[in-house]
C-alpha positions as CSV (number, residue, x, y, z in Angstrom):
1,X,-27.9,47.0,-28.4
2,X,-24.8,44.8,-28.2
3,X,-25.5,41.1,-28.8
4,X,-24.2,38.9,-25.9
5,X,-21.1,36.9,-26.7
6,X,-20.3,33.3,-25.7
7,X,-18.7,31.8,-22.6
8,X,-16.6,28.7,-22.7
9,X,-16.0,27.0,-19.4
10,X,-12.8,25.0,-20.1
11,X,-11.2,22.3,-18.0
12,X,-7.4,22.4,-18.2
13,X,-6.9,18.9,-16.8
14,X,-4.4,18.1,-14.0
15,X,-1.8,20.7,-15.4
16,X,0.4,18.8,-17.8
17,X,0.1,20.1,-21.3
18,X,-0.3,16.8,-23.0
19,X,-3.4,16.2,-20.9
20,X,-5.1,19.4,-22.0
21,X,-7.7,18.4,-24.5
22,X,-7.8,19.7,-28.1
23,X,-11.3,21.0,-27.5
24,X,-10.1,23.1,-24.5
25,X,-7.2,24.5,-26.5
26,X,-9.5,25.5,-29.3
27,X,-11.9,27.2,-26.9
28,X,-9.1,29.3,-25.4
29,X,-7.7,30.1,-28.8
30,X,-11.2,31.3,-30.0
31,X,-11.8,33.5,-26.9
32,X,-11.0,37.2,-26.7
33,X,-10.9,37.3,-22.9
34,X,-9.7,34.7,-20.4
35,X,-10.9,34.6,-16.8
36,X,-9.4,32.4,-14.1
37,X,-7.3,32.0,-11.0
38,X,-3.7,33.2,-11.6
39,X,-2.3,29.7,-11.1
40,X,-4.4,28.4,-14.0
41,X,-2.6,30.5,-16.5
42,X,0.7,28.7,-15.9
43,X,1.4,26.3,-18.6
44,X,-0.8,27.9,-21.2
45,X,1.1,31.2,-21.6
46,X,1.4,30.7,-25.3
47,X,-2.3,30.1,-25.7
48,X,-3.3,33.4,-24.0
49,X,-0.7,35.7,-25.5
50,X,-2.3,38.9,-26.8
51,X,-5.6,38.1,-25.1
52,X,-7.4,40.1,-22.4
53,X,-6.5,38.1,-19.2
54,X,-8.2,38.5,-15.9
55,X,-6.6,36.6,-13.0
56,X,-8.5,36.6,-9.7
57,X,-7.4,35.0,-6.5
58,X,-8.7,31.9,-4.9
59,X,-11.9,32.4,-3.1
60,X,-13.3,34.8,-5.7
61,X,-15.0,32.2,-7.9
62,X,-18.3,34.0,-7.9
63,X,-16.5,37.2,-8.9
64,X,-14.9,35.4,-11.8
65,X,-18.3,34.2,-12.9
66,X,-19.9,37.6,-12.7
67,X,-16.9,39.2,-14.6
68,X,-17.3,36.6,-17.4
69,X,-21.0,37.3,-17.7
70,X,-20.2,41.1,-17.9
71,X,-17.5,40.5,-20.6
72,X,-19.8,38.3,-22.6
73,X,-22.6,40.9,-22.2
74,X,-20.3,43.3,-23.9
75,X,-20.2,41.0,-26.9
76,X,-16.9,39.2,-26.2
77,X,-16.1,35.5,-26.4
78,X,-14.9,34.5,-23.0
79,X,-13.1,31.4,-21.7
80,X,-13.4,30.7,-18.0
81,X,-10.5,28.4,-17.3
82,X,-10.6,25.8,-14.4
83,X,-8.2,23.1,-13.4
84,X,-9.3,19.5,-13.8
85,X,-12.9,19.2,-15.0
86,X,-15.0,22.4,-14.7
87,X,-18.1,20.5,-13.7
88,X,-16.5,18.7,-10.7
89,X,-16.2,21.0,-7.7
90,X,-15.2,23.8,-10.0
91,X,-16.5,26.8,-12.1
92,X,-19.2,25.3,-14.3
93,X,-22.0,25.4,-11.8
94,X,-21.0,28.8,-10.4
95,X,-20.9,30.2,-13.9
96,X,-24.3,28.8,-14.9
97,X,-25.8,30.3,-11.7
98,X,-24.4,33.7,-12.7
99,X,-25.9,33.4,-16.1
100,X,-29.2,32.3,-14.6
101,X,-29.2,35.4,-12.4
102,X,-28.7,37.7,-15.4
103,X,-31.6,39.1,-17.4
104,X,-32.9,37.0,-20.2
105,X,-31.9,39.4,-23.0
106,X,-28.3,39.6,-21.7
107,X,-27.7,35.9,-21.2
108,X,-24.8,34.6,-23.2
109,X,-24.5,31.2,-24.7
110,X,-22.5,28.8,-22.5
111,X,-20.5,25.8,-23.5
112,X,-18.8,23.5,-20.9
113,X,-15.6,21.9,-22.1
114,X,-14.7,18.8,-20.1
115,X,-11.3,18.1,-18.7
116,X,-9.4,15.4,-17.0
117,X,-10.3,15.8,-13.3
118,X,-8.0,15.3,-10.3
119,X,-10.1,12.3,-9.6
120,X,-9.4,10.7,-13.0
121,X,-5.7,11.5,-12.8
122,X,-5.2,10.1,-9.3
123,X,-7.2,7.0,-10.2
124,X,-5.0,6.3,-13.2
125,X,-1.8,6.7,-11.2
126,X,-3.2,4.3,-8.6
127,X,-4.3,1.7,-11.1
128,X,-8.0,0.9,-11.1
129,X,-9.5,1.8,-7.8
130,X,-12.7,3.2,-9.4
131,X,-13.7,0.0,-11.2
132,X,-17.1,0.0,-9.5
133,X,-19.6,2.3,-7.8
134,X,-17.8,5.2,-6.1
135,X,-18.6,8.5,-4.4
136,X,-16.7,11.8,-4.4
137,X,-16.7,14.1,-1.3
138,X,-14.8,17.3,-0.7
139,X,-13.7,17.7,2.9
140,X,-13.7,21.4,2.6
141,X,-16.5,22.9,4.8
142,X,-16.1,26.5,3.4
143,X,-19.2,26.1,1.2
144,X,-20.8,22.9,2.8
145,X,-21.5,22.6,6.5
146,X,-19.5,19.9,8.2
147,X,-22.7,18.3,9.5
148,X,-23.8,17.7,5.9
149,X,-20.3,16.3,4.9
150,X,-20.4,13.9,7.9
151,X,-23.9,12.7,7.0
152,X,-22.7,11.9,3.5
153,X,-19.6,10.1,4.9
154,X,-21.8,7.9,7.0
155,X,-23.9,7.0,4.0
156,X,-20.9,6.2,1.9
157,X,-19.5,4.0,4.6
158,X,-22.8,2.1,5.1
159,X,-23.2,1.6,1.3
160,X,-19.6,0.4,0.8
161,X,-18.8,2.8,-1.9
162,X,-15.2,3.4,-3.0
163,X,-14.6,7.0,-1.8
164,X,-12.5,9.7,-3.4
165,X,-11.7,12.6,-1.0
166,X,-10.9,16.0,-2.4
167,X,-9.5,18.9,-0.4
168,X,-8.6,16.5,2.4
169,X,-6.6,19.0,4.5
170,X,-5.4,22.6,4.5
171,X,-3.5,24.8,7.0
172,X,-6.8,25.9,8.5
173,X,-8.4,22.4,8.4
174,X,-6.3,19.7,9.9
175,X,-8.8,17.4,11.6
176,X,-11.5,16.5,9.0
177,X,-9.5,13.7,7.3
178,X,-9.1,11.9,10.7
179,X,-12.8,12.2,11.4
180,X,-13.6,10.9,7.9
181,X,-11.4,7.9,8.4
182,X,-13.0,7.2,11.8
183,X,-16.4,7.1,10.2
184,X,-15.2,4.8,7.4
185,X,-13.5,2.5,10.0
186,X,-16.8,2.0,11.8
187,X,-17.8,0.0,8.7
188,X,-14.5,-1.1,7.1
189,X,-11.5,-3.2,8.2
190,X,-8.4,-1.3,9.3
191,X,-6.4,-2.8,6.3
192,X,-8.8,-1.4,3.7
193,X,-6.5,-0.2,0.9
194,X,-6.2,3.6,0.4
195,X,-4.2,5.6,-2.2
196,X,-2.7,9.0,-1.9
197,X,-1.8,11.1,-4.9
198,X,-0.3,14.6,-4.6
199,X,0.3,16.8,-7.7
200,X,-0.9,14.2,-10.1
201,X,0.9,14.6,-13.5
202,X,2.6,17.8,-12.2
203,X,6.1,18.5,-10.8
204,X,6.4,17.0,-7.3
205,X,4.1,14.2,-8.1
206,X,3.9,11.7,-5.1
207,X,2.0,8.4,-5.1
208,X,1.5,6.3,-1.9
209,X,-0.5,3.2,-1.1
210,X,-1.4,2.7,2.5
211,X,-4.3,1.5,4.6
212,X,-7.4,3.2,6.0
213,X,-6.1,2.8,9.5
214,X,-2.8,4.6,8.7
215,X,-4.2,7.2,6.4
216,X,-4.7,10.0,9.0
217,X,-1.0,10.0,9.8
218,X,0.0,10.5,6.2
219,X,1.0,13.9,4.8
220,X,-1.7,15.3,2.6
221,X,-2.8,18.8,1.5
222,X,-5.1,20.7,-0.9
223,X,-3.1,19.4,-3.8
224,X,-3.8,15.8,-2.7
225,X,-6.5,13.4,-3.8
226,X,-7.2,10.4,-1.6
227,X,-9.1,7.3,-2.7
228,X,-10.3,4.8,-0.1
229,X,-11.3,1.3,-1.4
230,X,-14.4,-0.7,-0.5
231,X,-14.7,-4.3,0.7
232,X,-13.7,-5.6,-2.7
233,X,-10.7,-3.4,-3.4
234,X,-7.3,-5.1,-3.2
235,X,-3.7,-4.2,-3.7
236,X,-1.7,-5.6,-6.5
237,X,1.9,-4.5,-6.2
238,X,1.9,-0.7,-6.7
239,X,-1.7,-0.7,-7.9
240,X,-5.2,-0.8,-6.4
241,X,-7.9,-2.9,-8.1
242,X,-11.7,-2.6,-7.5
243,X,-13.2,-5.4,-9.6
244,X,-16.1,-4.6,-11.9
245,X,-18.1,-7.7,-10.8
246,X,-19.5,-6.7,-7.5
247,X,-20.1,-9.4,-4.8
248,X,-20.5,-9.4,-1.1
249,X,-17.6,-9.7,1.2
250,X,-18.8,-13.1,2.1
251,X,-18.9,-14.1,-1.5
252,X,-15.4,-13.0,-2.0
253,X,-14.1,-14.9,1.0
254,X,-15.9,-17.9,-0.5
255,X,-13.6,-17.9,-3.4
256,X,-15.2,-15.7,-5.9
257,X,-11.8,-14.4,-7.0
258,X,-10.2,-17.9,-7.2
259,X,-12.7,-19.5,-9.5
260,X,-14.2,-21.7,-6.8
261,X,-17.9,-22.3,-6.8
262,X,-19.7,-19.4,-5.0
263,X,-21.6,-21.8,-2.9
264,X,-18.5,-23.3,-1.5
265,X,-16.6,-21.5,1.3
266,X,-12.9,-21.6,1.6
267,X,-12.7,-24.1,4.5
268,X,-10.3,-26.6,3.1
269,X,-6.7,-25.9,4.2
270,X,-5.2,-26.3,0.7
271,X,-7.7,-23.8,-0.7
272,X,-7.1,-21.3,2.1
273,X,-3.3,-21.6,1.6
274,X,-3.5,-21.1,-2.2
275,X,-5.8,-18.1,-1.8
276,X,-3.4,-16.6,0.9
277,X,-0.4,-17.1,-1.4
278,X,-2.4,-15.5,-4.3
279,X,-3.1,-12.4,-2.1
280,X,0.5,-12.2,-1.0
281,X,1.8,-12.4,-4.5
282,X,-0.6,-9.7,-5.5
283,X,0.2,-7.3,-2.7
284,X,3.9,-7.7,-2.9
285,X,4.1,-7.5,-6.7
286,X,7.6,-7.3,-8.1
287,X,10.3,-8.6,-5.7
288,X,14.0,-9.5,-5.9
289,X,13.9,-13.1,-4.9
290,X,14.4,-16.1,-7.1
291,X,11.7,-18.8,-7.1
292,X,13.0,-20.9,-4.3
293,X,13.9,-18.0,-2.1
294,X,10.5,-16.5,-2.7
295,X,8.9,-19.8,-1.6
296,X,10.6,-19.3,1.8
297,X,9.8,-15.6,2.1
298,X,6.1,-16.1,1.1
299,X,5.6,-18.8,3.8
300,X,7.1,-16.4,6.3
301,X,4.8,-13.6,5.2
302,X,1.9,-16.0,5.5
303,X,3.0,-16.9,9.1
304,X,3.0,-13.2,10.2
305,X,0.5,-11.6,7.9
306,X,2.9,-8.7,7.1
307,X,3.8,-8.2,3.5
308,X,6.4,-5.6,4.5
309,X,8.5,-8.5,5.7
310,X,9.6,-8.8,2.0
311,X,12.0,-5.9,2.7
312,X,13.6,-7.5,5.7
313,X,14.6,-11.0,4.7
314,X,18.2,-11.7,3.4
315,X,19.7,-14.9,2.1
316,X,23.5,-15.3,2.3
317,X,26.0,-17.8,0.8
318,X,23.4,-19.7,-1.2
319,X,21.4,-20.4,1.9
320,X,18.4,-22.1,0.2
321,X,20.5,-24.4,-1.9
322,X,22.6,-25.3,1.2
323,X,19.5,-25.9,3.3
324,X,17.9,-28.2,0.7
325,X,21.0,-30.2,0.3
326,X,21.4,-30.5,4.1
327,X,17.8,-31.6,4.6
328,X,18.1,-34.2,1.8
329,X,21.2,-35.5,3.7
330,X,19.1,-35.9,6.8
331,X,21.0,-33.2,8.7
332,X,19.5,-32.7,12.2
333,X,17.7,-29.5,13.1
334,X,18.5,-27.7,16.3
335,X,16.1,-25.0,17.7
336,X,16.7,-22.6,20.5
337,X,13.2,-23.0,22.0
338,X,10.5,-25.6,22.0
339,X,8.0,-23.3,20.3
340,X,10.1,-23.3,17.1
341,X,10.3,-27.1,17.2
342,X,6.5,-27.4,17.7
343,X,5.8,-25.3,14.6
344,X,7.8,-27.5,12.2
345,X,5.8,-29.9,10.1
346,X,6.1,-33.4,11.7
347,X,4.9,-35.3,8.8
348,X,7.5,-33.9,6.4
349,X,10.2,-34.4,9.0
350,X,9.2,-38.1,9.2
351,X,9.2,-38.4,5.4
352,X,12.7,-37.1,5.2
353,X,13.9,-38.8,8.4
354,X,15.2,-35.6,10.0
355,X,15.6,-35.4,13.8
356,X,14.9,-32.2,15.7
357,X,16.8,-31.3,18.9
358,X,16.0,-28.7,21.5
359,X,18.0,-28.7,24.7
360,X,16.6,-25.8,26.6
361,X,14.7,-27.8,29.1
362,X,17.6,-30.2,29.9
363,X,18.7,-30.2,33.6
364,X,22.3,-29.8,32.7
365,X,21.6,-26.8,30.6
366,X,19.7,-25.1,33.4
367,X,22.5,-25.8,35.7
368,X,25.1,-24.4,33.3
369,X,23.0,-21.3,32.8
370,X,22.8,-20.7,36.5
371,X,26.6,-21.4,36.9
372,X,27.6,-19.1,34.1
373,X,24.9,-16.5,34.9
374,X,23.6,-16.5,31.4
375,X,20.4,-17.5,29.6
376,X,19.2,-21.1,29.2
377,X,19.1,-20.4,25.4
378,X,22.8,-19.7,25.5
379,X,23.4,-22.9,27.5
380,X,21.3,-25.0,25.2
381,X,23.2,-23.7,22.1
382,X,26.5,-24.4,23.8
383,X,25.4,-28.0,24.4
384,X,24.0,-28.4,20.9
385,X,27.1,-27.1,19.2
386,X,29.3,-29.6,21.0
387,X,27.1,-32.5,20.0
388,X,26.0,-31.3,16.5
389,X,28.5,-28.9,15.2
390,X,27.3,-29.2,11.6
391,X,23.5,-29.2,12.2
392,X,21.0,-26.7,10.8
393,X,20.5,-24.1,13.6
394,X,17.1,-22.4,13.8
395,X,17.0,-19.4,16.1
396,X,13.5,-18.0,16.5
397,X,13.5,-16.5,20.0
398,X,16.7,-15.6,21.8
399,X,19.5,-13.3,20.6
400,X,21.8,-14.9,23.1
401,X,21.3,-18.3,21.3
402,X,22.3,-16.6,18.0
403,X,25.3,-15.0,19.6
404,X,26.5,-18.4,20.9
405,X,26.2,-19.9,17.4
406,X,28.1,-16.9,15.9
407,X,30.9,-17.2,18.4
408,X,31.3,-20.9,17.8
409,X,31.6,-20.3,14.0
410,X,34.1,-17.5,14.4
411,X,36.2,-19.7,16.8
412,X,36.0,-22.5,14.2
413,X,34.8,-25.3,16.6
414,X,31.4,-25.6,14.9
415,X,30.2,-25.0,11.3
416,X,26.4,-25.3,10.8
417,X,25.3,-26.2,7.4
418,X,22.6,-23.5,7.6
419,X,21.8,-20.8,10.2
420,X,18.3,-19.3,10.4
421,X,18.9,-16.0,12.4
422,X,15.4,-14.8,13.4
423,X,15.4,-13.9,17.1
424,X,12.9,-11.3,18.2
425,X,13.0,-8.5,20.8
426,X,14.7,-5.3,21.8
427,X,17.9,-6.3,23.7
428,X,20.8,-7.8,21.7
429,X,18.7,-8.6,18.7
430,X,20.2,-6.2,16.2
431,X,23.7,-6.9,17.4
432,X,23.3,-10.7,17.1
433,X,21.9,-10.4,13.6
434,X,24.7,-8.1,12.6
435,X,27.1,-10.9,13.7
436,X,25.2,-13.5,11.8
437,X,25.4,-11.8,8.4
438,X,29.2,-11.5,8.6
439,X,29.6,-15.3,8.9
440,X,31.0,-17.3,6.0
441,X,28.3,-19.9,6.3
442,X,24.8,-20.0,4.7
443,X,22.5,-17.7,6.6
444,X,18.8,-16.6,6.4
445,X,18.2,-13.5,8.5
446,X,15.2,-11.4,9.3
447,X,16.6,-7.9,9.8
448,X,15.5,-5.5,12.5
449,X,13.7,-6.4,15.7
450,X,11.2,-8.7,13.9
451,X,11.5,-12.5,14.2
452,X,9.9,-15.1,16.3
453,X,9.1,-18.8,16.5
454,X,6.4,-18.6,13.8
455,X,8.7,-17.0,11.2
456,X,11.5,-19.5,12.0
457,X,9.2,-22.5,11.8
458,X,7.7,-21.2,8.5
459,X,11.1,-20.9,6.9
460,X,12.0,-24.4,7.9
461,X,8.7,-25.8,6.6
462,X,9.3,-24.1,3.3
463,X,12.8,-25.6,3.1
464,X,11.4,-29.0,4.0
465,X,8.9,-28.8,1.1
466,X,11.6,-27.8,-1.3
467,X,13.8,-30.7,-0.1
468,X,10.9,-33.1,-0.5
469,X,10.3,-31.8,-4.1
470,X,14.0,-32.1,-4.9
471,X,13.9,-35.7,-3.7
472,X,11.0,-36.6,-5.9
473,X,11.8,-38.4,-9.2
């Protein structure tokens, strides 16, 4: 009677050769027969040369396991190869079940060789999203009923686990990821960080950090691993961090990550501002702005809550330096609308003795706008430019106001010491900003349709603080 051979179940890792463990290589080298999916043989051709290789298609995992048991029953040493780690949604369990079903005398010895799973690979590329308790769920319902998967998703959402999603979408399954996100969103904020990794450590590798709310619209497939953070997970540049010290969401907002006493909530304005800036710095990560420019951009991001603004702000002709010098010289500010003026810090204005003018409500401006059949904003700028041709002009609403300033500069009858070009809207906005960046004066512009009073006032407030610091001995 032939003595049963041995079966190695070897994890090949994510696919890159330097991530294949020495133990797995040794198991393949010592085996006479190799069993696996045809795609698993790619990258290990040199290790399987001259060996008996059996490549079975996807979906025939149980057939692979039975074949391995048969080959081992004939006295051969067999390696069942599997991507990632064979014990995680892979061949180890199926193989052991096949051995369990065989007769006692024919049962071969089995050794499971661990490998780097898709989960480990994706987590490494994303930073440290699995720093605390996490769950792993496959969204494939080929072997698990969807009702069971959905029950588990509800439990994960309720328990606030970090969640890794395998097999998120395929050609036949295109709705499960959206449903999973909807379940998680019932318990988590829309801005919960989420990471997407496709083809980890393989050709075509793609890494993306998004939010739980935007995740369903992202492109994913069977080669993608998705990791959704919990209430503690935060973004740091191009990385996700889930801290090892677990606290409640309330404890975190109370300053757990800032070193403040846990019993003291962040209710003081300075504490809230410092924590907000810390979060902004972490989420933006590396940026192209020098320190003083970043002080302006960061306050603008704080005003709108959108870190993507970092990609839309441009400084021209040493705008920050010019603005600081102009404010220290008590140069007046002119705003296009009263909302911008209302958002500028009154205390700092008084400390620096800087006047603010807004002419939009003046009767003569309204009359001029009616006569010329134009906007009051345009009329207000026309009046302001005549009285204050070298003021700091802050445009946070109307593209017609920005167009008026640009025309005056081009025609050389006004030369503002600084222009903040931040109108908002859909008509004339892009065109007016395009004119502003061509001027030979200092300009701070927010590109695109974004802008508004809050952004404009935040930029001015940042410049005021910089001017006050520069004045200090």
